[in-house]
Biopython code that builds the backbone (N, CA, C, O; Angstrom):
import numpy as np
from Bio.PDB.StructureBuilder import StructureBuilder

atoms = [
    (1, "MET", "N", (24.697, -37.606, -11.120)),
    (1, "MET", "CA", (25.798, -38.534, -10.889)),
    (1, "MET", "C", (26.797, -37.863, -9.962)),
    (1, "MET", "O", (27.034, -36.660, -10.060)),
    (2, "GLN", "N", (27.377, -38.638, -9.069)),
    (2, "GLN", "CA", (28.284, -38.059, -8.101)),
    (2, "GLN", "C", (29.744, -38.381, -8.346)),
    (2, "GLN", "O", (30.608, -37.668, -7.837)),
    (3, "GLY", "N", (30.055, -39.406, -9.090)),
    (3, "GLY", "CA", (31.459, -39.757, -9.291)),
    (3, "GLY", "C", (31.638, -40.946, -10.204)),
    (3, "GLY", "O", (30.737, -41.335, -10.947)),
    (4, "VAL", "N", (32.828, -41.512, -10.128)),
    (4, "VAL", "CA", (33.178, -42.666, -10.947)),
    (4, "VAL", "C", (32.481, -43.896, -10.389)),
    (4, "VAL", "O", (32.485, -44.097, -9.174)),
    (5, "PRO", "N", (31.881, -44.727, -11.239)),
    (5, "PRO", "CA", (31.196, -45.927, -10.755)),
    (5, "PRO", "C", (32.116, -46.821, -9.932)),
    (5, "PRO", "O", (33.314, -46.913, -10.197)),
    (6, "ARG", "N", (31.551, -47.461, -8.954)),
    (6, "ARG", "CA", (32.312, -48.304, -8.041)),
    (6, "ARG", "C", (33.066, -49.416, -8.764)),
    (6, "ARG", "O", (34.185, -49.752, -8.376)),
    (7, "TYR", "N", (32.484, -49.978, -9.788)),
    (7, "TYR", "CA", (33.098, -51.120, -10.452)),
    (7, "TYR", "C", (33.907, -50.724, -11.676)),
    (7, "TYR", "O", (34.198, -51.565, -12.526)),
    (8, "GLY", "N", (34.268, -49.472, -11.772)),
    (8, "GLY", "CA", (35.190, -49.043, -12.805)),
    (8, "GLY", "C", (34.555, -48.665, -14.118)),
    (8, "GLY", "O", (33.335, -48.623, -14.272)),
    (9, "LEU", "N", (35.427, -48.396, -15.048)),
    (9, "LEU", "CA", (35.035, -47.957, -16.379)),
    (9, "LEU", "C", (35.366, -49.073, -17.351)),
    (9, "LEU", "O", (36.517, -49.500, -17.448)),
    (10, "ARG", "N", (34.357, -49.546, -18.071)),
    (10, "ARG", "CA", (34.560, -50.719, -18.919)),
    (10, "ARG", "C", (34.506, -50.414, -20.420)),
    (10, "ARG", "O", (35.037, -51.177, -21.226)),
    (11, "THR", "N", (33.873, -49.313, -20.792)),
    (11, "THR", "CA", (33.732, -48.999, -22.215)),
    (11, "THR", "C", (34.149, -47.558, -22.478)),
    (11, "THR", "O", (34.270, -46.752, -21.556)),
    (12, "ARG", "N", (34.365, -47.252, -23.750)),
    (12, "ARG", "CA", (34.699, -45.881, -24.106)),
    (12, "ARG", "C", (33.533, -44.958, -23.761)),
    (12, "ARG", "O", (33.742, -43.814, -23.358)),
    (13, "ALA", "N", (32.316, -45.449, -23.918)),
    (13, "ALA", "CA", (31.142, -44.640, -23.586)),
    (13, "ALA", "C", (31.160, -44.233, -22.113)),
    (13, "ALA", "O", (30.763, -43.118, -21.775)),
    (14, "ASP", "N", (31.620, -45.133, -21.230)),
    (14, "ASP", "CA", (31.746, -44.797, -19.811)),
    (14, "ASP", "C", (32.704, -43.624, -19.619)),
    (14, "ASP", "O", (32.403, -42.668, -18.904)),
    (15, "TYR", "N", (33.860, -43.715, -20.267)),
    (15, "TYR", "CA", (34.858, -42.637, -20.159)),
    (15, "TYR", "C", (34.321, -41.335, -20.737)),
    (15, "TYR", "O", (34.470, -40.276, -20.128)),
    (16, "ASP", "N", (33.690, -41.411, -21.922)),
    (16, "ASP", "CA", (33.177, -40.206, -22.574)),
    (16, "ASP", "C", (32.083, -39.539, -21.747)),
    (16, "ASP", "O", (32.039, -38.313, -21.643)),
    (17, "LEU", "N", (31.205, -40.342, -21.161)),
    (17, "LEU", "CA", (30.138, -39.801, -20.324)),
    (17, "LEU", "C", (30.715, -39.056, -19.126)),
    (17, "LEU", "O", (30.333, -37.919, -18.846)),
    (18, "LEU", "N", (31.635, -39.704, -18.426)),
    (18, "LEU", "CA", (32.214, -39.073, -17.241)),
    (18, "LEU", "C", (33.053, -37.852, -17.609)),
    (18, "LEU", "O", (33.076, -36.866, -16.874)),
    (19, "GLN", "N", (33.734, -37.919, -18.735)),
    (19, "GLN", "CA", (34.529, -36.773, -19.181)),
    (19, "GLN", "C", (33.615, -35.569, -19.430)),
    (19, "GLN", "O", (33.917, -34.449, -19.018)),
    (20, "GLY", "N", (32.502, -35.819, -20.105)),
    (20, "GLY", "CA", (31.554, -34.740, -20.365)),
    (20, "GLY", "C", (30.973, -34.166, -19.088)),
    (20, "GLY", "O", (30.868, -32.949, -18.942)),
    (21, "LEU", "N", (30.599, -35.029, -18.172)),
    (21, "LEU", "CA", (30.051, -34.568, -16.895)),
    (21, "LEU", "C", (31.086, -33.799, -16.086)),
    (21, "LEU", "O", (30.758, -32.806, -15.437)),
    (22, "ALA", "N", (32.321, -34.251, -16.123)),
    (22, "ALA", "CA", (33.378, -33.585, -15.367)),
    (22, "ALA", "C", (33.654, -32.186, -15.918)),
    (22, "ALA", "O", (33.822, -31.236, -15.153)),
    (23, "THR", "N", (33.699, -32.065, -17.230)),
    (23, "THR", "CA", (33.976, -30.746, -17.814)),
    (23, "THR", "C", (32.798, -29.786, -17.630)),
    (23, "THR", "O", (32.975, -28.570, -17.697)),
    (24, "GLN", "N", (31.596, -30.325, -17.399)),
    (24, "GLN", "CA", (30.429, -29.481, -17.125)),
    (24, "GLN", "C", (30.286, -29.161, -15.636)),
    (24, "GLN", "O", (29.396, -28.407, -15.245)),
    (25, "GLY", "N", (31.155, -29.728, -14.814)),
    (25, "GLY", "CA", (31.100, -29.471, -13.385)),
    (25, "GLY", "C", (30.095, -30.319, -12.642)),
    (25, "GLY", "O", (29.718, -29.983, -11.519)),
    (26, "GLU", "N", (29.652, -31.407, -13.236)),
    (26, "GLU", "CA", (28.638, -32.268, -12.638)),
    (26, "GLU", "C", (29.224, -33.346, -11.720)),
    (26, "GLU", "O", (28.476, -34.082, -11.076)),
    (27, "ILE", "N", (30.536, -33.441, -11.657)),
    (27, "ILE", "CA", (31.184, -34.454, -10.824)),
    (27, "ILE", "C", (32.027, -33.755, -9.771)),
    (27, "ILE", "O", (32.678, -32.748, -10.049)),
    (28, "ARG", "N", (32.010, -34.288, -8.576)),
    (28, "ARG", "CA", (32.795, -33.722, -7.472)),
    (28, "ARG", "C", (34.287, -33.784, -7.782)),
    (28, "ARG", "O", (34.707, -34.618, -8.584)),
    (29, "PRO", "N", (35.093, -32.928, -7.170)),
    (29, "PRO", "CA", (36.547, -32.921, -7.420)),
    (29, "PRO", "C", (37.218, -34.274, -7.182)),
    (29, "PRO", "O", (38.148, -34.641, -7.900)),
    (30, "GLN", "N", (36.751, -35.008, -6.185)),
    (30, "GLN", "CA", (37.318, -36.333, -5.928)),
    (30, "GLN", "C", (37.054, -37.263, -7.105)),
    (30, "GLN", "O", (37.925, -38.053, -7.471)),
    (31, "GLY", "N", (35.873, -37.184, -7.701)),
    (31, "GLY", "CA", (35.541, -37.998, -8.867)),
    (31, "GLY", "C", (36.364, -37.604, -10.079)),
    (31, "GLY", "O", (36.765, -38.462, -10.866)),
    (32, "VAL", "N", (36.620, -36.312, -10.234)),
    (32, "VAL", "CA", (37.460, -35.836, -11.336)),
    (32, "VAL", "C", (38.875, -36.385, -11.179)),
    (32, "VAL", "O", (39.489, -36.819, -12.153)),
    (33, "ALA", "N", (39.387, -36.365, -9.954)),
    (33, "ALA", "CA", (40.728, -36.900, -9.690)),
    (33, "ALA", "C", (40.781, -38.403, -9.973)),
    (33, "ALA", "O", (41.773, -38.904, -10.502)),
    (34, "THR", "N", (39.717, -39.112, -9.622)),
    (34, "THR", "CA", (39.658, -40.557, -9.892)),
    (34, "THR", "C", (39.624, -40.826, -11.390)),
    (34, "THR", "O", (40.313, -41.726, -11.871)),
    (35, "LEU", "N", (38.840, -40.065, -12.126)),
    (35, "LEU", "CA", (38.780, -40.218, -13.576)),
    (35, "LEU", "C", (40.146, -39.929, -14.197)),
    (35, "LEU", "O", (40.579, -40.630, -15.111)),
    (36, "LYS", "N", (40.806, -38.916, -13.707)),
    (36, "LYS", "CA", (42.147, -38.575, -14.211)),
    (36, "LYS", "C", (43.115, -39.732, -13.970)),
    (36, "LYS", "O", (43.914, -40.061, -14.846)),
    (37, "ARG", "N", (43.051, -40.348, -12.797)),
    (37, "ARG", "CA", (43.918, -41.494, -12.496)),
    (37, "ARG", "C", (43.628, -42.665, -13.432)),
    (37, "ARG", "O", (44.549, -43.353, -13.873)),
    (38, "HIS", "N", (42.357, -42.889, -13.734)),
    (38, "HIS", "CA", (41.988, -43.949, -14.680)),
    (38, "HIS", "C", (42.598, -43.683, -16.056)),
    (38, "HIS", "O", (43.136, -44.589, -16.693)),
    (39, "LEU", "N", (42.507, -42.439, -16.502)),
    (39, "LEU", "CA", (43.064, -42.076, -17.813)),
    (39, "LEU", "C", (44.583, -42.209, -17.817)),
    (39, "LEU", "O", (45.163, -42.688, -18.791)),
    (40, "GLU", "N", (45.224, -41.788, -16.736)),
    (40, "GLU", "CA", (46.677, -41.942, -16.635)),
    (40, "GLU", "C", (47.059, -43.417, -16.634)),
    (40, "GLU", "O", (48.100, -43.791, -17.175)),
    (41, "GLY", "N", (46.228, -44.250, -16.032)),
    (41, "GLY", "CA", (46.465, -45.688, -16.041)),
    (41, "GLY", "C", (46.377, -46.271, -17.444)),
    (41, "GLY", "O", (47.131, -47.181, -17.790)),
    (42, "LEU", "N", (45.454, -45.748, -18.256)),
    (42, "LEU", "CA", (45.378, -46.191, -19.644)),
    (42, "LEU", "C", (46.678, -45.882, -20.381)),
    (42, "LEU", "O", (47.184, -46.704, -21.144)),
    (43, "LEU", "N", (47.210, -44.681, -20.139)),
    (43, "LEU", "CA", (48.470, -44.309, -20.796)),
    (43, "LEU", "C", (49.620, -45.194, -20.325)),
    (43, "LEU", "O", (50.406, -45.685, -21.135)),
    (44, "ALA", "N", (49.713, -45.390, -19.034)),
    (44, "ALA", "CA", (50.821, -46.178, -18.480)),
    (44, "ALA", "C", (50.717, -47.647, -18.860)),
    (44, "ALA", "O", (51.736, -48.316, -19.030)),
    (45, "GLY", "N", (49.506, -48.151, -18.994)),
    (45, "GLY", "CA", (49.304, -49.565, -19.270)),
    (45, "GLY", "C", (49.429, -49.955, -20.734)),
    (45, "GLY", "O", (49.202, -51.111, -21.091)),
    (46, "ARG", "N", (49.781, -49.015, -21.570)),
    (46, "ARG", "CA", (49.857, -49.345, -23.001)),
    (46, "ARG", "C", (51.167, -50.005, -23.385)),
    (46, "ARG", "O", (51.327, -50.439, -24.526)),
    (47, "PHE", "N", (52.103, -50.089, -22.460)),
    (47, "PHE", "CA", (53.414, -50.658, -22.754)),
    (47, "PHE", "C", (53.546, -52.074, -22.222)),
    (47, "PHE", "O", (52.916, -52.450, -21.234)),
    (48, "THR", "N", (54.380, -52.847, -22.902)),
    (48, "THR", "CA", (54.728, -54.193, -22.458)),
    (48, "THR", "C", (56.193, -54.433, -22.824)),
    (48, "THR", "O", (56.747, -53.750, -23.686)),
    (49, "TYR", "N", (56.798, -55.390, -22.174)),
    (49, "TYR", "CA", (58.183, -55.748, -22.483)),
    (49, "TYR", "C", (58.217, -57.035, -23.287)),
    (49, "TYR", "O", (57.514, -57.996, -22.976)),
    (50, "VAL", "N", (59.045, -57.044, -24.327)),
    (50, "VAL", "CA", (59.227, -58.230, -25.159)),
    (50, "VAL", "C", (60.711, -58.564, -25.223)),
    (50, "VAL", "O", (61.569, -57.693, -25.078)),
    (51, "TYR", "N", (60.991, -59.834, -25.441)),
    (51, "TYR", "CA", (62.374, -60.290, -25.562)),
    (51, "TYR", "C", (63.040, -59.576, -26.737)),
    (51, "TYR", "O", (62.476, -59.480, -27.826)),
    (52, "ASP", "N", (64.269, -59.072, -26.485)),
    (52, "ASP", "CA", (65.035, -58.414, -27.539)),
    (52, "ASP", "C", (66.236, -59.262, -27.939)),
    (52, "ASP", "O", (66.400, -59.611, -29.108)),
    (53, "ARG", "N", (67.086, -59.593, -26.946)),
    (53, "ARG", "CA", (68.261, -60.417, -27.244)),
    (53, "ARG", "C", (68.949, -60.824, -25.951)),
    (53, "ARG", "O", (68.668, -60.271, -24.887)),
    (54, "ASP", "N", (69.858, -61.799, -26.049)),
    (54, "ASP", "CA", (70.682, -62.189, -24.912)),
    (54, "ASP", "C", (71.860, -61.235, -24.810)),
    (54, "ASP", "O", (72.382, -60.763, -25.820)),
    (55, "LEU", "N", (72.273, -60.956, -23.574)),
    (55, "LEU", "CA", (73.431, -60.109, -23.329)),
    (55, "LEU", "C", (74.579, -60.952, -22.799)),
    (55, "LEU", "O", (74.372, -61.902, -22.043)),
    (56, "ALA", "N", (75.785, -60.596, -23.203)),
    (56, "ALA", "CA", (76.976, -61.258, -22.659)),
    (56, "ALA", "C", (77.222, -60.738, -21.245)),
    (56, "ALA", "O", (76.701, -59.691, -20.861)),
    (57, "ASP", "N", (78.019, -61.478, -20.476)),
    (57, "ASP", "CA", (78.344, -61.032, -19.121)),
    (57, "ASP", "C", (79.028, -59.670, -19.186)),
    (57, "ASP", "O", (79.981, -59.476, -19.941)),
    (58, "GLY", "N", (78.532, -58.737, -18.389)),
    (58, "GLY", "CA", (79.112, -57.408, -18.334)),
    (58, "GLY", "C", (78.680, -56.480, -19.449)),
    (58, "GLY", "O", (79.022, -55.298, -19.421)),
    (59, "GLU", "N", (77.946, -56.970, -20.423)),
    (59, "GLU", "CA", (77.480, -56.126, -21.528)),
    (59, "GLU", "C", (76.341, -55.227, -21.060)),
    (59, "GLU", "O", (75.436, -55.664, -20.348)),
    (60, "SER", "N", (76.404, -53.989, -21.465)),
    (60, "SER", "CA", (75.373, -53.020, -21.096)),
    (60, "SER", "C", (74.169, -53.151, -22.025)),
    (60, "SER", "O", (74.314, -53.551, -23.180)),
    (61, "PRO", "N", (72.982, -52.814, -21.520)),
    (61, "PRO", "CA", (71.806, -52.835, -22.393)),
    (61, "PRO", "C", (71.901, -51.736, -23.453)),
    (61, "PRO", "O", (72.715, -50.820, -23.338)),
    (62, "ASP", "N", (71.073, -51.836, -24.470)),
    (62, "ASP", "CA", (71.096, -50.881, -25.576)),
    (62, "ASP", "C", (70.565, -49.508, -25.193)),
    (62, "ASP", "O", (70.766, -48.545, -25.934)),
    (63, "GLY", "N", (69.903, -49.398, -24.070)),
    (63, "GLY", "CA", (69.350, -48.125, -23.615)),
    (63, "GLY", "C", (69.044, -48.178, -22.133)),
    (63, "GLY", "O", (69.285, -49.182, -21.464)),
    (64, "ASP", "N", (68.512, -47.088, -21.640)),
    (64, "ASP", "CA", (68.198, -46.975, -20.214)),
    (64, "ASP", "C", (66.770, -47.420, -19.931)),
    (64, "ASP", "O", (65.944, -47.546, -20.834)),
    (65, "MET", "N", (66.504, -47.655, -18.632)),
    (65, "MET", "CA", (65.145, -47.923, -18.182)),
    (65, "MET", "C", (64.332, -46.671, -18.446)),
    (65, "MET", "O", (64.915, -45.593, -18.329)),
    (66, "PRO", "N", (63.117, -46.690, -18.771)),
    (66, "PRO", "CA", (62.255, -47.856, -18.848)),
    (66, "PRO", "C", (62.220, -48.503, -20.232)),
    (66, "PRO", "O", (61.505, -49.485, -20.431)),
    (67, "ASP", "N", (62.982, -47.968, -21.196)),
    (67, "ASP", "CA", (62.921, -48.523, -22.552)),
    (67, "ASP", "C", (63.540, -49.906, -22.660)),
    (67, "ASP", "O", (63.120, -50.711, -23.492)),
    (68, "TYR", "N", (64.526, -50.189, -21.836)),
    (68, "TYR", "CA", (65.172, -51.503, -21.839)),
    (68, "TYR", "C", (65.298, -52.003, -20.414)),
    (68, "TYR", "O", (65.554, -51.229, -19.491)),
    (69, "ARG", "N", (65.117, -53.290, -20.244)),
    (69, "ARG", "CA", (65.223, -53.919, -18.929)),
    (69, "ARG", "C", (66.048, -55.185, -19.092)),
    (69, "ARG", "O", (65.905, -55.912, -20.075)),
    (70, "VAL", "N", (66.915, -55.442, -18.115)),
    (70, "VAL", "CA", (67.757, -56.643, -18.148)),
    (70, "VAL", "C", (67.272, -57.589, -17.050)),
    (70, "VAL", "O", (67.102, -57.198, -15.895)),
    (71, "LEU", "N", (67.055, -58.847, -17.444)),
    (71, "LEU", "CA", (66.621, -59.871, -16.510)),
    (71, "LEU", "C", (67.631, -61.005, -16.489)),
    (71, "LEU", "O", (68.259, -61.307, -17.504)),
    (72, "ASN", "N", (67.786, -61.628, -15.337)),
    (72, "ASN", "CA", (68.576, -62.842, -15.228)),
    (72, "ASN", "C", (67.603, -64.013, -15.254)),
    (72, "ASN", "O", (66.780, -64.174, -14.353)),
    (73, "VAL", "N", (67.707, -64.825, -16.297)),
    (73, "VAL", "CA", (66.795, -65.946, -16.493)),
    (73, "VAL", "C", (67.536, -67.236, -16.167)),
    (73, "VAL", "O", (68.588, -67.526, -16.736)),
    (74, "GLU", "N", (66.966, -68.007, -15.238)),
    (74, "GLU", "CA", (67.587, -69.262, -14.832)),
    (74, "GLU", "C", (66.971, -70.423, -15.601)),
    (74, "GLU", "O", (65.750, -70.545, -15.692)),
    (75, "ASP", "N", (67.818, -71.258, -16.145)),
    (75, "ASP", "CA", (67.380, -72.500, -16.793)),
    (75, "ASP", "C", (67.575, -73.599, -15.760)),
    (75, "ASP", "O", (68.700, -74.033, -15.514)),
    (76, "GLU", "N", (66.487, -74.047, -15.159)),
    (76, "GLU", "CA", (66.572, -75.011, -14.070)),
    (76, "GLU", "C", (67.106, -76.360, -14.535)),
    (76, "GLU", "O", (67.816, -77.034, -13.788)),
    (77, "GLU", "N", (66.777, -76.756, -15.744)),
    (77, "GLU", "CA", (67.241, -78.046, -16.243)),
    (77, "GLU", "C", (68.748, -78.053, -16.466)),
    (77, "GLU", "O", (69.434, -78.999, -16.078)),
    (78, "ALA", "N", (69.259, -77.003, -17.089)),
    (78, "ALA", "CA", (70.693, -76.931, -17.386)),
    (78, "ALA", "C", (71.492, -76.364, -16.219)),
    (78, "ALA", "O", (72.708, -76.542, -16.149)),
    (79, "GLY", "N", (70.806, -75.678, -15.300)),
    (79, "GLY", "CA", (71.493, -75.085, -14.164)),
    (79, "GLY", "C", (72.303, -73.846, -14.531)),
    (79, "GLY", "O", (73.278, -73.519, -13.855)),
    (80, "THR", "N", (71.912, -73.167, -15.581)),
    (80, "THR", "CA", (72.630, -71.975, -16.020)),
    (80, "THR", "C", (71.742, -70.743, -15.887)),
    (80, "THR", "O", (70.519, -70.831, -15.779)),
    (81, "THR", "N", (72.404, -69.602, -15.900)),
    (81, "THR", "CA", (71.714, -68.313, -15.862)),
    (81, "THR", "C", (72.185, -67.488, -17.046)),
    (81, "THR", "O", (73.378, -67.428, -17.343)),
    (82, "ARG", "N", (71.243, -66.860, -17.713)),
    (82, "ARG", "CA", (71.626, -65.980, -18.824)),
    (82, "ARG", "C", (70.980, -64.629, -18.625)),
    (82, "ARG", "O", (69.916, -64.509, -18.016)),
    (83, "ARG", "N", (71.648, -63.608, -19.154)),
    (83, "ARG", "CA", (71.145, -62.236, -19.073)),
    (83, "ARG", "C", (70.357, -61.951, -20.349)),
    (83, "ARG", "O", (70.850, -62.144, -21.460)),
    (84, "VAL", "N", (69.134, -61.492, -20.166)),
    (84, "VAL", "CA", (68.233, -61.247, -21.288)),
    (84, "VAL", "C", (67.839, -59.775, -21.283)),
    (84, "VAL", "O", (67.491, -59.210, -20.246)),
    (85, "GLN", "N", (67.900, -59.176, -22.451)),
    (85, "GLN", "CA", (67.460, -57.793, -22.602)),
    (85, "GLN", "C", (66.018, -57.787, -23.096)),
    (85, "GLN", "O", (65.685, -58.439, -24.086)),
    (86, "MET", "N", (65.172, -57.044, -22.395)),
    (86, "MET", "CA", (63.778, -56.882, -22.783)),
    (86, "MET", "C", (63.588, -55.442, -23.249)),
    (86, "MET", "O", (64.150, -54.515, -22.667)),
    (87, "GLN", "N", (62.803, -55.264, -24.291)),
    (87, "GLN", "CA", (62.544, -53.934, -24.829)),
    (87, "GLN", "C", (61.085, -53.571, -24.607)),
    (87, "GLN", "O", (60.190, -54.391, -24.811)),
    (88, "ARG", "N", (60.858, -52.342, -24.191)),
    (88, "ARG", "CA", (59.495, -51.862, -23.957)),
    (88, "ARG", "C", (58.900, -51.404, -25.282)),
    (88, "ARG", "O", (59.498, -50.612, -26.010)),
    (89, "ILE", "N", (57.716, -51.915, -25.577)),
    (89, "ILE", "CA", (56.999, -51.527, -26.794)),
    (89, "ILE", "C", (55.565, -51.178, -26.438)),
    (89, "ILE", "O", (55.066, -51.534, -25.371)),
    (90, "GLU", "N", (54.916, -50.478, -27.347)),
    (90, "GLU", "CA", (53.507, -50.178, -27.182)),
    (90, "GLU", "C", (52.708, -51.371, -27.679)),
    (90, "GLU", "O", (52.840, -51.771, -28.836)),
    (91, "SER", "N", (51.889, -51.933, -26.822)),
    (91, "SER", "CA", (51.133, -53.134, -27.155)),
    (91, "SER", "C", (49.825, -52.786, -27.859)),
    (91, "SER", "O", (49.030, -52.010, -27.329)),
    (92, "PRO", "N", (49.592, -53.344, -29.039)),
    (92, "PRO", "CA", (48.319, -53.082, -29.718)),
    (92, "PRO", "C", (47.116, -53.694, -28.996)),
    (92, "PRO", "O", (45.977, -53.331, -29.289)),
    (93, "GLN", "N", (47.347, -54.609, -28.065)),
    (93, "GLN", "CA", (46.257, -55.216, -27.300)),
    (93, "GLN", "C", (45.974, -54.478, -25.993)),
    (93, "GLN", "O", (45.147, -54.937, -25.206)),
    (94, "ALA", "N", (46.626, -53.363, -25.744)),
    (94, "ALA", "CA", (46.451, -52.627, -24.495)),
    (94, "ALA", "C", (45.016, -52.116, -24.362)),
    (94, "ALA", "O", (44.316, -51.914, -25.354)),
    (95, "GLU", "N", (44.607, -51.916, -23.140)),
    (95, "GLU", "CA", (43.247, -51.471, -22.837)),
    (95, "GLU", "C", (42.903, -50.155, -23.541)),
    (95, "GLU", "O", (41.780, -49.985, -24.017)),
    (96, "ILE", "N", (43.839, -49.244, -23.609)),
    (96, "ILE", "CA", (43.595, -47.945, -24.246)),
    (96, "ILE", "C", (43.143, -48.129, -25.691)),
    (96, "ILE", "O", (42.238, -47.434, -26.154)),
    (97, "PHE", "N", (43.764, -49.054, -26.396)),
    (97, "PHE", "CA", (43.426, -49.289, -27.800)),
    (97, "PHE", "C", (42.183, -50.169, -27.939)),
    (97, "PHE", "O", (41.419, -50.022, -28.893)),
    (98, "ARG", "N", (41.983, -51.082, -26.987)),
    (98, "ARG", "CA", (40.787, -51.917, -27.001)),
    (98, "ARG", "C", (39.536, -51.055, -26.856)),
    (98, "ARG", "O", (38.490, -51.353, -27.433)),
    (99, "LEU", "N", (39.663, -49.984, -26.078)),
    (99, "LEU", "CA", (38.535, -49.071, -25.886)),
    (99, "LEU", "C", (38.322, -48.144, -27.076)),
    (99, "LEU", "O", (37.277, -47.500, -27.180)),
    (100, "GLY", "N", (39.302, -48.071, -27.972)),
    (100, "GLY", "CA", (39.164, -47.227, -29.152)),
    (100, "GLY", "C", (39.764, -45.842, -29.018)),
    (100, "GLY", "O", (39.499, -44.968, -29.843)),
    (101, "PHE", "N", (40.570, -45.632, -27.985)),
    (101, "PHE", "CA", (41.227, -44.342, -27.793)),
    (101, "PHE", "C", (42.562, -44.301, -28.520)),
    (101, "PHE", "O", (43.165, -45.335, -28.808)),
    (102, "THR", "N", (43.010, -43.086, -28.810)),
    (102, "THR", "CA", (44.388, -42.871, -29.230)),
    (102, "THR", "C", (45.108, -42.227, -28.053)),
    (102, "THR", "O", (44.475, -41.713, -27.130)),
    (103, "VAL", "N", (46.427, -42.259, -28.096)),
    (103, "VAL", "CA", (47.211, -41.648, -27.019)),
    (103, "VAL", "C", (46.908, -40.157, -26.942)),
    (103, "VAL", "O", (46.773, -39.607, -25.849)),
    (104, "ALA", "N", (46.802, -39.503, -28.088)),
    (104, "ALA", "CA", (46.532, -38.062, -28.110)),
    (104, "ALA", "C", (45.176, -37.736, -27.485)),
    (104, "ALA", "O", (45.046, -36.725, -26.795)),
    (105, "GLU", "N", (44.173, -38.573, -27.715)),
    (105, "GLU", "CA", (42.844, -38.331, -27.133)),
    (105, "GLU", "C", (42.875, -38.424, -25.615)),
    (105, "GLU", "O", (42.259, -37.611, -24.925)),
    (106, "VAL", "N", (43.585, -39.403, -25.103)),
    (106, "VAL", "CA", (43.657, -39.568, -23.650)),
    (106, "VAL", "C", (44.472, -38.430, -23.029)),
    (106, "VAL", "O", (44.105, -37.910, -21.975)),
    (107, "GLU", "N", (45.557, -38.049, -23.666)),
    (107, "GLU", "CA", (46.350, -36.920, -23.160)),
    (107, "GLU", "C", (45.523, -35.644, -23.156)),
    (107, "GLU", "O", (45.621, -34.853, -22.219)),
    (108, "GLN", "N", (44.713, -35.429, -24.183)),
    (108, "GLN", "CA", (43.848, -34.249, -24.235)),
    (108, "GLN", "C", (42.780, -34.306, -23.153)),
    (108, "GLN", "O", (42.457, -33.283, -22.548)),
    (109, "ALA", "N", (42.233, -35.479, -22.904)),
    (109, "ALA", "CA", (41.227, -35.629, -21.844)),
    (109, "ALA", "C", (41.828, -35.296, -20.485)),
    (109, "ALA", "O", (41.178, -34.657, -19.657)),
    (110, "ILE", "N", (43.062, -35.723, -20.252)),
    (110, "ILE", "CA", (43.738, -35.409, -18.989)),
    (110, "ILE", "C", (43.953, -33.903, -18.871)),
    (110, "ILE", "O", (43.727, -33.323, -17.809)),
    (111, "THR", "N", (44.388, -33.273, -19.957)),
    (111, "THR", "CA", (44.591, -31.831, -19.960)),
    (111, "THR", "C", (43.284, -31.104, -19.667)),
    (111, "THR", "O", (43.266, -30.132, -18.912)),
    (112, "ASP", "N", (42.192, -31.574, -20.265)),
    (112, "ASP", "CA", (40.886, -30.957, -20.025)),
    (112, "ASP", "C", (40.464, -31.093, -18.558)),
    (112, "ASP", "O", (39.886, -30.168, -17.986)),
    (113, "LEU", "N", (40.754, -32.240, -17.958)),
    (113, "LEU", "CA", (40.392, -32.445, -16.554)),
    (113, "LEU", "C", (41.222, -31.562, -15.628)),
    (113, "LEU", "O", (40.730, -31.105, -14.597)),
    (114, "GLU", "N", (42.466, -31.324, -15.992)),
    (114, "GLU", "CA", (43.318, -30.478, -15.161)),
    (114, "GLU", "C", (42.835, -29.033, -15.178)),
    (114, "GLU", "O", (43.106, -28.281, -14.242)),
    (115, "ALA", "N", (42.126, -28.638, -16.226)),
    (115, "ALA", "CA", (41.598, -27.276, -16.337)),
    (115, "ALA", "C", (40.305, -27.099, -15.542)),
    (115, "ALA", "O", (39.863, -25.970, -15.330)),
    (116, "VAL", "N", (39.702, -28.190, -15.105)),
    (116, "VAL", "CA", (38.428, -28.116, -14.375)),
    (116, "VAL", "C", (38.663, -27.624, -12.972)),
    (116, "VAL", "O", (37.716, -27.493, -12.196)),
]
sb = StructureBuilder()
sb.init_structure("model")
sb.init_model(0)
sb.init_chain("A")
sb.init_seg("    ")
for serial, (resi, resn, name, xyz) in enumerate(atoms, 1):
    if name == "N":
        sb.init_residue(resn, " ", resi, " ")
    sb.init_atom(name, np.array(xyz, "f"), 0.0, 1.0, " ", f" {name:<3s}", serial, name[0])
structure = sb.get_structure()
């Protein structure tokens, strides 16, 4: 095998196979870097924003980005705009969890790839 499949990684077995090959030196450095980017994407993609509460004019959010985000939501029917606070949470439906990984496993896989 020379690298990451063209059409991506779809199952945990795909990730585990490539991880094993990479740590054995069977994949080119470019493929190792691509696998690392895929794993980092799993970590980054585990978050989503959900509605937290409405904010008054001039009110500060409860925290800084990226944990909290403020949006201006326009109600076209009423012609009004309101400030909405969104909170970042870890989504149980994220790809990382759908594949059966834990955050610690993916972080360890990234660490292992950096040692290659």
